[in-house]
C-alpha positions as a printed NumPy array, in Angstrom:
array([[-42.916,   0.573, -10.377],
       [-42.691,  -1.827, -13.314],
       [-46.31 ,  -2.912, -12.813],
       [-47.443,   0.699, -12.882],
       [-45.452,   1.334, -16.078],
       [-46.926,  -1.77 , -17.689],
       [-50.438,  -0.731, -16.766],
       [-49.91 ,   2.745, -18.147],
       [-48.61 ,   1.403, -21.456],
       [-51.445,  -1.116, -21.681],
       [-53.986,   1.692, -21.433],
       [-52.213,   3.686, -24.133],
       [-52.507,   3.37 , -27.843],
       [-49.943,   2.018, -30.332],
       [-48.546,   5.491, -30.954],
       [-47.809,   6.102, -27.275],
       [-46.26 ,   2.639, -26.965],
       [-43.935,   3.273, -29.852],
       [-43.021,   6.672, -28.467],
       [-42.087,   5.275, -25.037],
       [-39.963,   2.549, -26.58 ],
       [-38.242,   5.024, -28.847],
       [-37.427,   7.383, -25.973],
       [-36.094,   4.517, -23.881],
       [-33.919,   3.258, -26.718],
       [-32.523,   6.72 , -27.354],
       [-31.641,   7.162, -23.653],
       [-29.921,   3.774, -23.455],
       [-28.022,   4.4  , -26.695],
       [-26.896,   7.775, -25.379],
       [-25.579,   6.168, -22.198],
       [-23.695,   3.509, -24.144],
       [-22.213,   6.11 , -26.479],
       [-21.065,   8.259, -23.551],
       [-19.451,   5.226, -21.955],
       [-17.65 ,   4.381, -25.174],
       [-16.352,   7.932, -25.535],
       [-15.104,   8.062, -21.931],
       [-13.519,   4.607, -22.243],
       [-11.529,   5.65 , -25.288],
       [ -9.672,   8.336, -23.325],
       [ -6.542,   7.64 , -21.302],
       [ -7.642,   5.923, -18.101],
       [ -5.925,   5.325, -14.761],
       [ -5.327,   1.616, -14.212],
       [ -5.455,  -0.35 , -10.997],
       [ -1.738,  -1.1  , -11.283],
       [ -0.965,   2.628, -11.452],
       [ -3.094,   3.227,  -8.359],
       [ -1.178,   0.497,  -6.529],
       [  2.145,   2.005,  -7.586],
       [  1.211,   5.467,  -6.319],
       [ -0.028,   4.054,  -3.021],
       [  3.104,   1.922,  -2.626],
       [  5.308,   4.977,  -3.102],
       [  3.379,   7.648,  -1.211],
       [  0.971,   6.072,   1.291],
       [  1.856,   7.482,   4.77 ],
       [  1.027,   4.218,   6.562],
       [  3.562,   2.328,   4.455],
       [  6.114,   5.132,   4.734],
       [  5.837,   5.19 ,   8.529],
       [  6.298,   1.426,   8.73 ],
       [  9.372,   1.634,   6.499],
       [ 10.862,   4.195,   8.883],
       [ 10.123,   1.795,  11.735],
       [ 11.941,  -0.967,   9.85 ],
       [ 14.996,   1.244,   9.366],
       [ 15.028,   1.89 ,  13.114],
       [ 14.844,  -1.849,  13.861],
       [ 17.693,  -2.462,  11.397],
       [ 19.999,  -0.516,  13.7  ],
       [ 19.627,  -3.241,  16.312],
       [ 21.995,  -5.485,  14.338],
       [ 25.077,  -3.172,  14.452],
       [ 24.257,  -2.43 ,  18.073],
       [ 24.399,  -6.145,  18.853],
       [ 27.582,  -6.628,  16.817],
       [ 29.267,  -3.889,  18.845],
       [ 29.682,  -6.472,  21.607],
       [ 32.589,  -7.936,  19.611],
       [ 34.41 ,  -4.626,  19.194],
       [ 36.692,  -2.756,  21.604],
       [ 35.829,   0.448,  23.406],
       [ 38.34 ,   3.3  ,  23.518],
       [ 38.277,   6.21 ,  25.945],
       [ 40.641,   9.061,  26.695],
       [ 40.806,  11.231,  29.776],
       [ 42.811,  14.256,  30.92 ],
       [ 43.114,  16.334,  34.066],
       [ 44.672,  19.641,  35.142],
       [ 44.734,  20.809,  38.763],
       [ 46.255,  23.053,  41.433],
       [ 47.784,  21.59 ,  44.589],
       [ 48.584,  23.785,  47.639],
       [ 50.931,  22.129,  50.187],
       [ 52.167,  23.27 ,  53.628],
       [ 54.38 ,  20.735,  55.411],
       [ 55.797,  21.732,  58.813],
       [ 57.1  ,  18.39 ,  60.027],
       [ 60.006,  18.281,  62.457],
       [ 63.274,  18.569,  60.613],
       [ 61.729,  19.673,  57.347],
       [ 59.439,  22.369,  56.198],
       [ 58.141,  22.501,  52.645],
       [ 55.337,  24.497,  51.175],
       [ 54.28 ,  25.801,  47.826],
       [ 51.884,  25.505,  44.92 ],
       [ 52.031,  22.67 ,  42.371],
       [ 50.234,  22.203,  39.066],
       [ 49.839,  18.498,  38.348],
       [ 48.502,  17.344,  34.985],
       [ 47.759,  13.955,  33.461],
       [ 46.123,  12.219,  30.551],
       [ 45.408,   8.617,  29.777],
       [ 44.142,   6.269,  27.089],
       [ 42.134,   3.118,  27.881],
       [ 41.219,   0.349,  25.45 ],
       [ 38.93 ,  -2.507,  26.515],
       [ 38.45 ,  -5.554,  24.307],
       [ 35.712,  -8.032,  25.281],
       [ 36.932, -11.629,  25.032],
       [ 34.096, -13.678,  26.468],
       [ 30.586, -12.599,  27.425],
       [ 28.925, -15.932,  28.061],
       [ 27.566, -16.136,  24.53 ],
       [ 25.506, -13.007,  25.026],
       [ 26.84 , -11.208,  21.936],
       [ 26.014, -14.124,  19.668],
       [ 22.513, -14.36 ,  21.127],
       [ 21.941, -10.61 ,  20.892],
       [ 23.033, -10.581,  17.249],
       [ 20.726, -13.46 ,  16.392],
       [ 17.843, -11.827,  18.269],
       [ 18.395,  -8.538,  16.415],
       [ 18.395, -10.331,  13.062],
       [ 15.158, -12.125,  13.912],
       [ 13.624,  -8.808,  14.96 ],
       [ 14.561,  -7.331,  11.576],
       [ 12.963, -10.258,   9.749],
       [  9.845,  -9.925,  11.898],
       [  9.622,  -6.212,  11.136],
       [  9.969,  -6.914,   7.422],
       [  7.092,  -9.384,   7.656],
       [  5.054,  -6.754,   9.514],
       [  5.825,  -4.228,   6.759],
       [  4.744,  -6.751,   4.139],
       [  1.486,  -7.354,   5.995],
       [  0.783,  -3.618,   6.161],
       [  1.643,  -3.21 ,   2.477],
       [ -0.757,  -5.99 ,   1.56 ],
       [ -3.501,  -4.48 ,   3.702],
       [ -3.039,  -1.02 ,   2.185],
       [ -2.96 ,  -2.386,  -1.37 ],
       [ -6.085,  -4.406,  -0.632],
       [ -7.816,  -1.25 ,   0.575],
       [ -6.641,   0.569,  -2.553],
       [ -8.105,  -2.161,  -4.741],
       [-11.387,  -2.018,  -2.844],
       [-11.494,   1.789,  -3.069],
       [-10.713,   1.604,  -6.797],
       [-13.609,  -0.782,  -7.404],
       [-15.897,   1.239,  -5.126],
       [-15.32 ,   4.316,  -7.281],
       [-16.06 ,   2.327, -10.442],
       [-19.175,   0.831,  -8.86 ],
       [-20.534,   4.112,  -7.549],
       [-19.749,   5.847, -10.843],
       [-21.746,   3.17 , -12.68 ],
       [-24.59 ,   3.591, -10.199],
       [-24.577,   7.358, -10.756],
       [-24.651,   6.899, -14.522],
       [-27.461,   4.372, -14.177],
       [-29.481,   6.746, -12.022],
       [-28.829,   9.635, -14.42 ],
       [-30.053,   7.501, -17.273],
       [-33.036,   6.434, -15.166],
       [-33.927,  10.077, -14.459],
       [-33.795,  10.861, -18.181],
       [-35.977,   7.867, -19.063],
       [-38.563,   8.603, -16.37 ],
       [-38.553,  12.275, -17.396],
       [-39.443,  11.196, -20.933],
       [-42.094,   8.862, -19.569],
       [-43.559,  11.712, -17.529],
       [-43.694,  13.904, -20.624],
       [-45.359,  11.091, -22.553],
       [-47.864,  10.565, -19.731],
       [-48.643,  14.292, -19.647],
       [-49.205,  14.249, -23.405],
       [-51.553,  11.299, -23.07 ],
       [-53.358,  13.07 , -20.206],
       [-53.829,  16.076, -22.45 ],
       [-55.582,  13.971, -25.063],
       [-57.577,  12.138, -22.396],
       [-55.941,   8.699, -22.626],
       [-54.866,   8.593, -18.938],
       [-56.022,  10.093, -15.657],
       [-54.486,  12.619, -13.263],
       [-53.517,   9.679, -11.022],
       [-51.254,   8.317, -13.769],
       [-49.547,  11.693, -14.061],
       [-49.059,  11.886, -10.281],
       [-47.561,   8.397, -10.227],
       [-45.139,   9.361, -13.002],
       [-44.157,  12.519, -11.086],
       [-43.59 ,  10.446,  -7.927],
       [-41.387,   8.024,  -9.841],
       [-39.348,  10.95 , -11.178],
       [-38.921,  12.451,  -7.699],
       [-37.789,   9.077,  -6.346],
       [-35.309,   8.59 ,  -9.168],
       [-33.852,  12.069,  -8.553],
       [-33.486,  11.287,  -4.846],
       [-31.703,   8.055,  -5.736],
       [-29.401,  10.021,  -8.032],
       [-28.473,  12.476,  -5.25 ],
       [-27.748,   9.594,  -2.886],
       [-25.639,   7.824,  -5.515],
       [-23.662,  11.027,  -6.133],
       [-22.985,  11.312,  -2.395],
       [-21.8  ,   7.705,  -2.241],
       [-19.485,   8.404,  -5.186],
       [-17.912,  11.394,  -3.435],
       [-17.349,   9.306,  -0.305],
       [-15.631,   6.606,  -2.364],
       [-13.511,   9.203,  -4.167],
       [-12.402,  10.664,  -0.822],
       [-11.448,   7.203,   0.46 ],
       [ -9.47 ,   6.616,  -2.733],
       [ -7.627,   9.933,  -2.33 ],
       [ -6.764,   9.097,   1.288],
       [ -5.053,   5.874,   0.229],
       [ -3.502,   6.854,  -3.111],
       [ -2.732,  10.509,  -2.44 ],
       [ -4.797,  12.05 ,  -5.247],
       [ -8.374,  12.121,  -6.462],
       [ -9.266,   9.435,  -8.991],
       [ -9.417,  10.356, -12.652],
       [-10.894,   8.223, -15.387],
       [-10.536,   4.721, -13.985],
       [-10.179,   1.701, -16.209],
       [-12.122,  -1.471, -15.523],
       [ -9.425,  -3.977, -14.463],
       [ -9.125,  -7.376, -16.054],
       [ -9.244, -10.606, -14.077],
       [ -6.586, -10.806, -11.371],
       [ -3.815, -13.242, -12.413],
       [ -1.971, -15.867, -10.356],
       [ -5.039, -17.061,  -8.479],
       [ -4.443, -20.556,  -7.027],
       [ -6.315, -23.157,  -9.067],
       [ -7.618, -25.088,  -6.047],
       [ -8.754, -24.426,  -2.509],
       [ -6.01 , -26.64 ,  -1.06 ],
       [ -3.249, -24.739,  -2.864],
       [ -4.679, -21.43 ,  -1.676],
       [ -4.625, -22.615,   1.943],
       [ -1.122, -24.082,   1.596],
       [  0.211, -20.83 ,   0.153],
       [ -1.399, -18.831,   2.947],
       [  0.194, -21.018,   5.632],
       [  3.635, -20.801,   4.021],
       [  3.753, -17.193,   2.836],
       [  1.199, -15.257,   4.867],
       [  3.145, -12.339,   6.426],
       [  1.268, -12.643,   9.718],
       [  2.397, -16.283,  10.029],
       [  5.966, -15.329,   9.099],
       [  5.867, -12.51 ,  11.663],
       [  4.772, -14.936,  14.387],
       [  7.565, -17.377,  13.485],
       [ 10.264, -14.711,  13.573],
       [  8.927, -13.447,  16.9  ],
       [  9.19 , -16.986,  18.237],
       [ 12.839, -17.234,  17.127],
       [ 13.589, -13.848,  18.671],
       [ 12.063, -14.967,  21.97 ],
       [ 14.203, -18.124,  21.955],
       [ 17.324, -16.004,  21.408],
       [ 16.277, -13.697,  24.22 ],
       [ 16.428, -16.625,  26.645],
       [ 20.102, -17.102,  25.798],
       [ 20.706, -13.36 ,  26.111],
       [ 19.429, -13.326,  29.684],
       [ 21.205, -16.576,  30.58 ],
       [ 24.522, -15.07 ,  29.459],
       [ 24.361, -12.742,  32.465],
       [ 24.874, -15.794,  34.702],
       [ 28.182, -16.736,  33.032],
       [ 31.692, -15.318,  33.651],
       [ 33.037, -12.414,  31.606],
       [ 36.592, -11.88 ,  30.406],
       [ 37.865,  -8.502,  29.196],
       [ 41.303,  -7.375,  28.078],
       [ 42.161,  -3.816,  29.12 ],
       [ 45.13 ,  -1.762,  27.939],
       [ 45.95 ,   1.573,  29.543],
       [ 48.48 ,   4.35 ,  28.916],
       [ 48.871,   7.062,  31.571],
       [ 51.148,  10.098,  31.634],
       [ 51.353,  12.591,  34.507],
       [ 53.654,  15.508,  35.155],
       [ 54.224,  18.509,  37.402],
       [ 55.855,  21.545,  35.814],
       [ 57.142,  22.811,  39.176],
       [ 59.164,  19.676,  39.799],
       [ 62.285,  18.851,  37.862],
       [ 61.945,  15.55 ,  36.024],
       [ 58.414,  15.398,  37.327],
       [ 57.107,  13.328,  34.417],
       [ 55.644,   9.873,  35.074],
       [ 54.561,   7.381,  32.399],
       [ 52.865,   4.033,  32.894],
       [ 51.638,   1.294,  30.544],
       [ 49.519,  -1.672,  31.502],
       [ 47.729,  -4.61 ,  29.912],
       [ 45.278,  -6.46 ,  32.134],
       [ 42.984,  -9.435,  31.646],
       [ 39.963,  -9.094,  33.89 ],
       [ 37.742, -12.019,  34.88 ],
       [ 34.331, -11.278,  36.377],
       [ 32.313, -14.156,  37.827],
       [ 28.761, -13.397,  38.987],
       [ 28.039, -15.24 ,  42.238],
       [ 24.734, -13.908,  43.503],
       [ 22.399, -11.42 ,  41.836],
       [ 19.512, -11.474,  44.321],
       [ 17.549, -13.838,  42.063],
       [ 16.778, -11.116,  39.505],
       [ 18.518, -12.765,  36.543],
       [ 17.045, -16.221,  37.173],
       [ 13.608, -14.623,  37.398],
       [ 14.179, -12.895,  34.071],
       [ 15.221, -16.235,  32.558],
       [ 11.914, -17.775,  33.658],
       [ 10.092, -14.741,  32.275],
       [ 11.855, -15.081,  28.905],
       [ 10.92 , -18.772,  28.726],
       [  7.262, -18.   ,  29.321],
       [  7.332, -15.317,  26.623],
       [  8.88 , -17.844,  24.223],
       [  6.079, -20.261,  25.058],
       [  3.562, -17.515,  24.304],
       [  5.215, -16.852,  20.938],
       [  4.963, -20.549,  20.   ],
       [  1.246, -20.486,  20.736],
       [  0.889, -17.32 ,  18.641],
       [  2.426, -19.16 ,  15.671],
       [ -0.317, -21.776,  15.902],
       [ -2.948, -19.056,  16.239],
       [ -1.6  , -17.171,  13.189],
       [ -1.538, -20.41 ,  11.169],
       [ -5.145, -21.189,  11.999],
       [ -6.228, -17.652,  11.239],
       [ -4.424, -17.686,   7.87 ],
       [ -6.046, -21.023,   7.028],
       [ -9.476, -19.656,   7.902],
       [ -8.953, -16.454,   5.926],
       [ -7.734, -18.362,   2.868],
       [-10.704, -20.746,   3.007],
       [-13.172, -17.869,   3.376],
       [-11.53 , -15.913,   0.569],
       [-11.695, -18.948,  -1.707],
       [-15.382, -19.547,  -1.002],
       [-16.126, -15.841,  -1.525],
       [-14.266, -15.994,  -4.846],
       [-16.276, -18.996,  -6.027],
       [-19.527, -17.358,  -4.92 ],
       [-18.595, -14.077,  -6.629],
       [-17.8  , -15.856,  -9.892],
       [-21.134, -17.683,  -9.775],
       [-22.953, -14.427,  -9.011],
       [-21.246, -12.725, -11.95 ],
       [-22.386, -15.479, -14.306],
       [-25.938, -15.227, -12.963],
       [-25.957, -11.472, -13.403],
       [-24.643, -11.785, -16.948],
       [-27.39 , -14.267, -17.773],
       [-29.939, -11.915, -16.208],
       [-28.612,  -8.964, -18.241],
       [-28.801, -11.01 , -21.428],
       [-32.376, -11.976, -20.601],
       [-33.379,  -8.363, -19.937],
       [-31.7  ,  -7.223, -23.167]])
């Protein structure tokens, strides 16, 4: 396309050359002026987009609800230290007919009773301690999972934000290109009228205009797709977006980036907490093999309104010892299962560490390459200007 333009200008006279340059300069100046006017208005920043996504994104909200559900595992585990209280009552009708030798009694009685039972666990083989620790590790793991999802969503928001800016710039570039080529077509038609160029030159200019319009339509479609992706993540269509500045707090070296990823990557932290939870689960299952001691207090009152002084009260406090002797091998099998799961979780920690190291190294190399590409593009822009 550039060769064709150069050839057309070379065949034209000085007046046509000056006219083409003037039209191009006017179009570029108009684009720059429009950009300056739009940039002076209030723009939506990347930080504001992140804030809206953090507060309203349904993926994050659903994971927060999941975390609140996992939080309830801690009080459920702690309930193993607390007593249980139950109350019961009964009302009935008793028909009796006794015809024994020497005595004959019959009649209807109405016995009633109620009772209160309190059971306090004293020893559960360490199961309550292990369950509490396992529940706490599960909460920490779920928090790490939430952090990983938050980071992923915010990363997608940042990418969608930049995609909208990119596609908007491409649309503006194509609009400017259509205007410039339209002016070039008009100049070519004027030169054809005075006999400076041929019909072929006019047809080539018309083809370039049709191509530029097709590119503009495609760029507008890409922009709408990016705007829809932005709205899905943030919850509203993008307005006037502001070009973000350089992201702060970037590690100065590749080694520090990898070290930070290994220490603070939420996927690595999730794997570590899952490993601790699996270790606690072994002790939870093993506690079923140990004796249990419970203290039970009971109050019972019963009476019969048809019998004089038919009221009976009883109070009892009992310490109960339960020793499991044989459980058909089910508990020992579950212990072996829990140990294998713990071994799997340890391997997953190593896998998550390696993956975080690889991701950090790739991200660092991509960052260095992107910075170098930006400098090359700036030098190219300066050369073209």
